[in-house]
N, C-alpha and C positions, 0 to 999 in steps of 0.2 A: 683424670687429670688432677692434678693437687689444688689446692681452691686459697694456698698460701706459701708466699716464699720468705725463705726468714737465710740472713746470709752473718758466717763474721766478718768481722772488722780489721783486723789485723794480719799481713800479707794476701784477703783476701777480697774487700773490693778496695783499701788502702793500703798501695803498695810498704812497709813496712810493720812496725815495733809502734802504736801510734801513743803509748806510754812515755815509750824513753825518746820517742822524737820530740815528744812537746816537754819532756824534761829539759830535755839538751837545748830546745830552743828560748822555752821560760826560763834556766841557766842565766843565759847569753848574754838575758836583756833582763835580768836582774843577777845579775854577777854574783854566784855564793862559791865563793871560795873550796867549802868545805864540801861539796857537791861535785865540785870536777876530780877534787881530793878524790875522791869515792870512785868518783867513773874512771880514776885510774888506777889504782889498785884495785878494783872489780872485775877489770882487765887482766888480771894477774893469774898464772896459770893453775893457781895452787890455790884460788878464790874460786875460777870458774871451775875447778874440780870438785869445790863443797857445793858451790852452789848445781852442778848435776848431779850429786850424789845425791843433794835433799830433794831435789824436781821429783825426782823417782817415787821418793817420799809423797807428793803433793805438797812442796813446802817450795813456791817460791822467793826465795831469801830475799835474792837479787833487787825484785819488785817491793817487795818489803822493806829493802830498805830505801831502796831510794825517792818514794814516796813518802818518807819519812820529811826529805825536805821540805815537803808541802805546809809542811805545820805554820799556822800562822795568817796564810795567806787568805786572801776574802774568795767566796765563790765567783764572783763576779769579775774580779780579776784575771784568773783562769781562767774563765771559761772568752772573756776580751783577747786571750792571748792568744784563745783558737780562735777565734773567728779572726784573728788577722793573720797568723797561718795558714789556714784556708784561701783566706782575701790575695795571702801573696801565692797563693799553690805549694806552699811546701808539705800536706799534702796529696799526692799523688794515688786517682784514682787510678783502679783496674778498668778500664777504657769496653773491654768485649765484657766483665761484667755490670757496666753500669747501664749500657746498652740492650741486655737484659734486665734489670732494673726499670729503667726506661718502659720496657717495651709489657710488662706485666700489669705497673701502673695505668700504662694507656688501656688495660682489658680490663679493669679495674678487680687486677687481682693484688692484694695488700701485702706490702712487702717490709721485713723485718729486721734491723740489725740485731742482733743476736752477741754481744761480746762483753770481755772477760775486762775491757779496756776500764779506765778512769767515769766515772758517773756526767762529768763535766766534758770530756772529750766526747764521747758517744750522744750528750743531747745533743752541743753544737753544732757536729756532724749531721746528727738525722735529720735536725731542722732544718738544715740548710738543704739537705736531700729532697725534703716535704718524707720521711721515711719514721716509723713510729721502730720503736726501742725499748732493750732488756739487756742493763749490764752491770760492774760491779759498782757496787755503794761505798763511795767515803763515808766518816763520820766528820758531820759541822756542828761548832756550838756560832751560835748567833752570826750565822752565816761567815765561819772561819772555820777556815779546813784542820783539821786536826792532825792529815799525814796519815791515817790509819785507815782500813778496808773496814768494814763493817759486813760486805753481803759484797763475797767473791765469786764472782759465776769459773773462774780458771778450770777448775777442776768438778764444776755442777753446774752447765748449763743444761744437763738432762730433764734438771729439777722445774726447769720453765716448759720446756716440753709436756713431763707427764700432770703438769695443772691444765695446762693450755690445748696439749694437742692430742686426740684420745683414738684418733684415728691415723696409725702413721700413714697410709695411704692419701692421708689429703694432704697434704705440705710436701714440700722441696725443701731441701736444706742446703745449703752450701757452706763449704770450709777447707782451709788450707792445715789443721788444728790436727797432731796426733792425738789430743786428748777427745774431739769430738769422733773418734771412730766409732763406738758402741752406739753415737747417736746415728751418726750417717749407717750402721751396717740396719739397724732396727728402722728407718724411715727408705718404704718408698720410691722416693727420689732424692736421693741422696748424691752428692757429687763433689768428690774430693778435690781442694785446685792443689793441681803435684808441683812439689818441689823438691832439690834436691837432699832435705830435711826427710821430706814423708813420704818421699815417692815408695821405700822398700817396705812401708807397717801399710800406706796403703794397698799395695797389689798383696801380699800376704793376705789383709784381711780382706780383699774382694771388693773393698769402694772402688768405683768407678770414676776415674779421671774426668773432668767438665768437659763438655762438648758444648761450645757456646752457639753454634749454629745447629745444632742436634737442637738445644735447651730454646732456642728463640721457635726454631716450626713448628715446637710442642704448642708453645705458647701462643701460636699462629692457627695452629691445625687446630686448637681447641675452639679458637673465637668460631672458625669453620663450619665446626660441628655443629654450635650452640644457633647457626644462623636457622 
């Protein structure tokens, strides 16, 4: 039985891409016409084709450009807006996974978010849910965001597992990300959250789709066996 649960954030625990959900909401309240102009052109066929091509080379240009618009904003103001989004239910949880997490916590099994989303977003959400976390790190100077990522976990979550988990049997990892396929394959308790985007890739790589009831029963059974 696993001794630690790791969960991805975007489209796994929270429905949607938390980075762009935040950016769209933040720049609705702190209007920036340049951001919205970028959002318009970035959705064009040509730009989407360029982004897709670069993404195959492990370059998420769309996100890099969009994050630049955060340059000059204080870390505290960014965190406050995440808190506002949580208070107004703009981040919708995957209820079934939230139930698994709560049960694991009740059974004293540590739960950690491991996400490529931005540090201030993950920090606030993790604190709200009383979870540990690993995430991508932005550059700050005098607590002002520079709009640049210094440590990106998008294609490198494996380095976290290499550092903290030596036994693939000892942990559970849950993710919807195609980029996490190799981690899910190596993990004895790796579960994919199926979507239209990842279903074929997960099936091809033998990734087991998550069964929430089965996972809950595993946690309950482990507790029973330890009694």
